[in-house]
C-alpha positions as CSV (number, residue, x, y, z in Angstrom):
1,M,158.2,-21.9,153.2
2,K,160.3,-24.9,152.1
3,S,161.4,-27.1,155.0
4,R,162.8,-30.3,153.5
5,I,166.5,-31.2,154.1
6,M,168.6,-32.6,151.2
7,I,171.8,-34.5,152.0
8,Y,173.9,-34.6,148.9
9,G,176.5,-37.3,148.5
10,V,174.8,-40.3,150.2
11,D,176.6,-42.4,147.6
12,S,179.8,-41.7,149.5
13,F,180.9,-42.5,153.0
14,M,180.4,-39.0,154.6
15,G,177.0,-38.4,153.0
16,A,175.8,-41.8,154.0
17,L,177.0,-41.1,157.6
18,A,175.1,-37.8,157.7
19,S,172.0,-39.4,156.3
20,R,172.1,-42.1,159.0
21,A,172.6,-39.4,161.6
22,A,169.4,-37.7,160.4
23,M,167.5,-40.9,160.5
24,R,168.6,-41.5,164.1
25,R,167.1,-38.1,165.0
26,G,163.9,-39.0,163.2
27,I,164.4,-36.5,160.4
28,S,163.0,-37.4,157.1
29,H,165.1,-36.0,154.2
30,V,166.0,-36.3,150.6
31,A,169.0,-38.6,150.1
32,A,170.7,-37.4,147.0
33,G,173.8,-38.1,145.0
34,R,175.3,-38.7,141.5
35,N,175.3,-42.5,141.3
36,I,171.8,-44.1,140.8
37,A,172.8,-47.5,142.2
38,G,174.6,-46.0,145.2
39,V,171.8,-43.7,146.1
40,A,169.1,-46.4,145.8
41,Q,171.2,-48.9,147.8
42,H,171.6,-46.4,150.6
43,A,168.0,-45.4,150.7
44,A,166.9,-49.0,150.8
45,A,169.4,-49.8,153.6
46,V,168.4,-46.9,155.9
47,A,164.7,-47.6,155.3
48,K,165.2,-50.9,157.1
49,E,166.9,-49.2,160.0
50,A,164.5,-46.4,160.7
51,D,161.0,-46.6,162.2
52,N,159.7,-43.0,161.9
53,A,161.8,-41.3,159.2
54,L,162.1,-41.6,155.4
55,A,165.0,-41.0,153.1
56,E,163.7,-40.2,149.6
57,P,166.3,-41.2,146.9
58,R,167.0,-38.5,144.3
59,T,169.8,-38.6,141.7
60,F,171.4,-35.8,139.7
61,T,174.8,-34.8,138.6
62,L,176.3,-31.3,139.0
63,G,177.4,-28.7,136.4
64,D,174.0,-27.8,134.9
65,K,172.4,-25.1,137.1
66,A,168.9,-25.4,135.6
67,R,168.8,-29.2,136.0
68,I,169.9,-28.9,139.6
69,A,167.4,-26.2,140.3
70,S,164.6,-28.5,139.2
71,Q,165.5,-30.9,142.0
72,L,165.3,-28.2,144.7
73,D,161.7,-27.0,144.4
74,D,160.7,-28.5,147.7
75,V,164.1,-28.3,149.4
76,G,164.8,-25.8,152.2
77,V,168.4,-26.6,152.7
78,V,171.1,-28.6,150.9
79,V,173.9,-30.2,152.9
80,N,176.8,-31.0,150.6
81,C,178.9,-33.8,152.1
82,G,181.5,-34.3,149.4
83,P,184.5,-32.2,148.3
84,L,183.4,-30.0,145.3
85,E,185.5,-27.7,143.3
86,G,185.2,-25.3,140.4
87,G,182.1,-25.7,138.2
88,D,180.5,-28.3,140.3
89,L,180.6,-26.2,143.5
90,L,179.4,-23.0,141.6
91,S,176.6,-24.8,139.8
92,L,175.2,-26.2,143.1
93,M,175.5,-22.9,144.9
94,D,174.0,-20.9,142.0
95,A,171.0,-23.3,141.9
96,C,170.5,-22.9,145.6
97,L,170.5,-19.1,145.3
98,S,168.1,-19.1,142.3
99,T,165.6,-21.3,144.2
100,G,165.8,-19.7,147.6
101,T,167.5,-22.8,149.1
102,H,170.0,-22.5,152.0
103,Y,173.4,-24.2,151.3
104,I,175.6,-25.9,153.9
105,D,179.0,-27.4,153.0
106,M,181.1,-29.6,155.2
107,T,184.4,-28.4,153.6
108,S,187.2,-27.1,155.8
109,E,189.5,-26.4,152.9
110,R,190.8,-22.8,152.9
111,T,190.3,-22.1,149.2
112,Q,186.7,-23.6,149.2
113,I,185.8,-21.6,152.3
114,A,186.9,-18.4,150.5
115,A,184.9,-19.4,147.4
116,I,181.7,-19.9,149.5
117,A,182.4,-16.7,151.4
118,A,182.6,-14.8,148.1
119,H,178.9,-15.5,147.6
120,D,178.0,-13.4,150.7
121,E,176.4,-10.4,148.9
122,M,174.6,-12.6,146.4
123,A,173.2,-14.7,149.2
124,K,171.9,-11.7,151.1
125,R,170.1,-10.4,148.0
126,A,168.5,-13.9,147.5
127,N,167.6,-14.1,151.3
128,V,169.6,-17.3,151.4
129,M,172.3,-18.6,153.8
130,V,175.5,-20.1,152.5
131,M,177.7,-21.9,155.1
132,A,181.1,-23.5,155.0
133,G,182.8,-25.7,157.6
134,A,179.8,-27.8,158.9
135,G,182.1,-30.7,159.8
136,F,184.5,-31.4,162.7
137,D,187.5,-29.8,160.9
138,Y,185.9,-26.4,161.0
139,A,182.7,-26.4,163.1
140,A,184.4,-27.8,166.3
141,I,187.2,-25.3,166.0
142,D,184.7,-22.5,165.3
143,T,182.8,-23.6,168.4
144,V,185.9,-23.4,170.7
145,A,187.0,-20.0,169.3
146,E,183.7,-18.4,169.7
147,R,182.9,-19.9,173.0
148,L,186.2,-18.6,174.4
149,A,185.4,-15.1,172.9
150,Q,182.1,-15.1,174.8
151,I,183.8,-16.1,178.1
152,L,186.7,-13.7,177.7
153,R,185.3,-10.4,176.4
154,G,187.8,-8.4,174.6
155,A,189.9,-11.4,173.5
156,R,191.6,-10.5,170.2
157,A,194.0,-13.4,169.7
158,V,193.4,-17.2,169.7
159,T,195.5,-20.3,169.3
160,I,193.8,-23.5,168.3
161,A,195.2,-27.1,168.3
162,V,193.4,-30.1,166.9
163,K,193.7,-33.8,167.6
164,R,191.8,-36.4,165.5
165,G,192.1,-40.0,164.4
166,A,194.1,-41.5,161.6
167,P,193.2,-40.2,158.2
168,T,191.5,-42.1,155.4
169,L,193.1,-42.2,152.0
170,P,191.3,-39.1,150.6
171,E,192.2,-37.2,153.8
172,A,195.8,-38.4,153.6
173,R,196.1,-37.1,150.1
174,R,194.7,-33.7,151.1
175,L,197.1,-33.6,154.2
176,V,200.2,-34.5,152.2
177,A,199.3,-31.9,149.5
178,A,198.9,-29.3,152.3
179,L,202.3,-30.2,153.8
180,M,203.8,-29.3,150.5
181,A,202.0,-26.0,149.9
182,E,202.1,-22.6,151.4
183,G,199.2,-21.5,153.6
184,E,198.4,-18.6,155.8
185,T,197.7,-17.5,159.3
186,L,195.9,-14.4,160.7
187,R,198.1,-11.8,162.4
188,N,196.8,-8.3,163.4
189,G,193.9,-8.6,160.9
190,Q,196.1,-9.6,158.0
191,L,196.5,-12.9,156.3
192,V,200.2,-13.8,156.5
193,P,201.8,-16.5,154.4
194,A,203.1,-19.5,156.4
195,R,204.4,-23.0,155.8
196,G,203.1,-26.1,157.6
197,G,205.3,-27.1,160.5
198,E,207.2,-23.7,160.8
199,R,206.4,-23.8,164.5
200,S,205.1,-26.4,167.0
201,I,203.6,-26.2,170.5
202,E,203.0,-28.6,173.3
203,V,199.3,-29.2,174.1
204,D,197.6,-31.3,176.8
205,F,194.4,-32.8,175.3
206,G,193.7,-34.6,178.5
207,E,196.4,-37.3,178.5
208,G,199.6,-35.3,178.9
209,P,201.5,-33.0,176.5
210,E,201.6,-33.7,172.8
211,K,203.3,-31.9,170.0
212,A,201.1,-30.0,167.5
213,W,202.4,-28.5,164.3
214,L,201.5,-25.2,162.7
215,A,198.7,-26.0,160.2
216,P,198.2,-23.0,157.9
217,W,196.3,-25.1,155.4
218,R,193.3,-25.0,157.7
219,G,190.5,-22.6,156.9
220,E,189.8,-21.1,160.3
221,A,191.8,-17.9,159.7
222,T,189.8,-17.1,156.6
223,G,186.5,-17.6,158.4
224,V,187.5,-15.7,161.6
225,R,188.7,-12.8,159.5
226,H,185.4,-12.7,157.8
227,R,183.5,-12.5,161.1
228,G,186.0,-10.2,162.8
229,T,186.0,-11.7,166.3
230,Y,189.8,-12.1,166.4
231,S,192.6,-10.2,164.8
232,T,195.2,-12.9,165.4
233,M,194.7,-16.6,165.0
234,E,197.0,-19.6,164.6
235,S,195.9,-23.2,164.1
236,Y,198.0,-26.3,165.0
237,E,197.4,-30.0,164.5
238,V,198.7,-33.2,166.0
239,L,200.0,-35.1,163.0
240,P,200.5,-38.8,162.5
241,E,204.1,-39.7,163.3
242,R,205.0,-40.4,159.7
243,A,203.7,-37.0,158.6
244,A,205.5,-35.2,161.5
245,R,208.8,-36.7,160.2
246,V,208.5,-34.5,157.2
247,F,209.4,-31.5,159.4
248,T,212.3,-33.2,161.2
249,K,214.3,-34.9,158.5
250,G,216.3,-31.8,157.5
251,R,216.8,-29.5,154.6
252,I,217.5,-32.0,151.8
253,A,214.6,-34.3,152.7
254,M,212.2,-31.4,152.8
255,H,213.6,-30.2,149.4
256,F,212.9,-33.5,147.7
257,F,209.5,-34.0,149.5
258,R,208.2,-30.7,148.2
259,R,209.1,-31.7,144.7
260,G,207.0,-34.9,145.0
261,W,209.6,-37.4,146.3
262,G,207.9,-40.1,148.4
263,V,204.5,-38.5,148.3
264,K,202.4,-41.5,147.2
265,R,204.2,-43.7,149.6
266,L,203.5,-41.3,152.5
267,E,199.8,-41.2,151.5
268,R,199.6,-45.0,151.7
269,K,201.4,-45.2,155.0
270,L,199.2,-42.6,156.6
271,S,195.9,-44.1,155.5
272,K,196.9,-47.8,155.2
273,G,194.7,-47.7,152.1
274,R,191.5,-47.1,154.1
275,L,188.7,-45.3,152.3
276,S,186.7,-44.8,155.5
277,P,187.0,-45.5,159.2
278,T,186.2,-48.9,160.5
279,A,183.0,-49.5,162.6
280,A,185.2,-49.9,165.7
281,E,187.0,-46.6,165.0
282,L,183.6,-44.8,164.6
283,K,182.3,-46.3,167.9
284,N,185.4,-45.9,170.0
285,G,187.3,-43.0,168.5
286,R,187.6,-39.6,170.1
287,A,188.8,-36.2,168.9
288,A,189.6,-33.0,170.7
289,V,190.1,-29.2,170.1
290,W,192.2,-27.2,172.5
291,G,192.0,-23.4,172.5
292,E,193.7,-20.4,174.2
293,A,192.2,-16.9,173.9
294,R,194.1,-13.7,174.9
295,T,193.3,-10.1,175.4
296,P,195.7,-7.3,174.5
297,E,196.3,-6.8,178.2
298,G,197.6,-10.4,178.6
299,I,194.5,-11.9,180.2
300,R,193.9,-15.4,178.8
301,I,191.7,-18.4,179.1
302,C,192.1,-22.0,178.0
303,A,189.5,-24.7,177.3
304,R,189.1,-28.1,175.5
305,L,186.3,-29.6,173.5
306,E,186.2,-33.4,173.5
307,T,184.0,-35.1,170.9
308,P,183.2,-38.5,169.5
309,E,185.2,-39.7,166.4
310,A,185.6,-36.8,164.0
311,H,183.6,-38.2,161.1
312,L,180.7,-39.2,163.5
313,W,180.7,-35.7,165.1
314,S,180.8,-34.1,161.6
315,A,177.7,-36.0,160.5
316,E,175.8,-35.0,163.7
317,A,176.8,-31.4,163.4
318,A,175.8,-31.1,159.7
319,V,172.3,-32.5,160.5
320,L,171.9,-30.2,163.5
321,L,172.9,-27.2,161.4
322,A,170.5,-28.2,158.6
323,R,167.6,-28.6,161.1
324,R,168.4,-25.1,162.6
325,A,168.4,-23.6,159.1
326,V,165.0,-24.8,158.2
327,Q,163.7,-23.7,161.6
328,A,164.2,-20.1,160.5
329,A,167.5,-19.8,162.4
330,A,169.5,-19.1,159.3
331,K,170.6,-15.6,158.6
332,P,171.0,-14.5,154.9
333,G,174.6,-14.3,153.6
334,F,177.7,-16.2,154.4
335,Q,177.6,-17.7,157.9
336,L,179.8,-19.9,160.1
337,P,178.5,-22.8,162.2
338,F,178.5,-21.2,165.6
339,A,176.4,-18.3,164.4
340,I,173.5,-20.6,163.6
341,A,173.9,-23.5,166.1
342,G,175.6,-21.8,169.1
343,A,176.0,-24.0,172.1
344,A,173.9,-26.7,170.5
345,L,177.1,-28.0,168.9
346,I,178.3,-28.8,172.4
347,E,175.0,-29.6,174.2
348,E,173.0,-31.5,171.6
349,I,175.7,-33.9,170.1
350,P,176.0,-37.0,172.3
351,G,179.5,-37.6,173.7
352,T,180.6,-34.0,173.4
353,Y,182.2,-32.3,176.4
354,W,183.4,-28.7,177.1
355,R,186.1,-28.4,179.7
356,E,187.5,-25.1,180.9
357,I,191.0,-25.2,182.2
358,A,190.8,-23.3,185.4
359,D,194.6,-23.0,186.1
360,P,196.4,-23.2,182.8
361,A,200.1,-23.6,182.7
362,D,202.5,-21.0,181.4
363,P,201.3,-19.3,178.1
364,V,202.0,-21.4,175.0
365,K,205.3,-20.6,173.5
366,P,206.0,-21.9,170.0
367,E,209.2,-23.8,169.5
368,P,212.0,-22.2,167.6
369,V,211.7,-22.1,163.8
370,P,213.7,-25.0,162.3
371,A,216.9,-24.0,160.6
372,L,215.7,-24.7,157.1
373,L,212.6,-22.6,157.5
374,A,214.5,-19.8,159.3
375,E,216.9,-19.6,156.4
376,R,213.9,-19.4,154.0
377,I,212.4,-16.6,156.0
378,R,215.7,-14.7,155.9
379,E,216.0,-15.2,152.2
380,S,212.5,-13.9,151.6
381,A,213.0,-10.8,153.9
């Protein structure tokens, strides 16, 4: 049985962070990527830092299934840490299926989660697991939703709100694109079209109420619908002030924004040009996920998951999931993080805390739909 872990994308920030998390846990692995110099430099750097683990450099590009497969003969699970789309994603997944290699992806993008989930039957036939959402932006949310379902049996609706640090430039680009596009929420078992910011709620992440905006670009609804735990799910996110202004400037401003006006400027303002978090942000940053689950009878429970900085938690979670996969915990087919790791995503990642809210305030009530969006809803009815 193959048991080696490959972390793909170590020539980028997130892959390098995951590789270092593996080294801290004493896990030897294959450190892979596209760029020869970047991969070699990373492998040499971590070799100096680790006493009892090795990172073997391996370089290959994507797109050619046969060439990728030749690199996976001794690999039990591939952890992809970079955003892949189209042919690159399919070629890597197909190579994993043909070689009996589990596949874990850190993506939280709705369309990419759907693309990975579409391989469910093929993965079952190949006795391989394919997983999406191994990072904070999905795994932490998945953990809260499923933990609440275990505590409150019979819960069929869940509301999630996320708070994380300032975005990097790539994350700012994805966020701004999401603000401009239509997404979806899950209501009574059906995916319902929705626009970002149509509603907002007040959430206490531990330091007093904060406004979180409807975030239908997130992929939780797609994943939860696949599993079937909940029939209704909405996700909200605390946005940087400049991003939140998009929803408060009125009809004309929204009209021009969705046609590209001011987009590049907003991306720069949100990220301040940063391609990755600073060392201080990684060390001192915190993130949180708040959740409320409800039964059809109106019984509800609230809880909050507090974690280290989101990128740091993502790296730890991806490595933990990979280790579980090669320890025979992986189930064939499309899986979500909690199904494999369970409570380990809370208990085994340093600096992570689960807090049940014993006496929650009045049930969360979304704020009224802004006039612009209300008019759009009436027009589409």
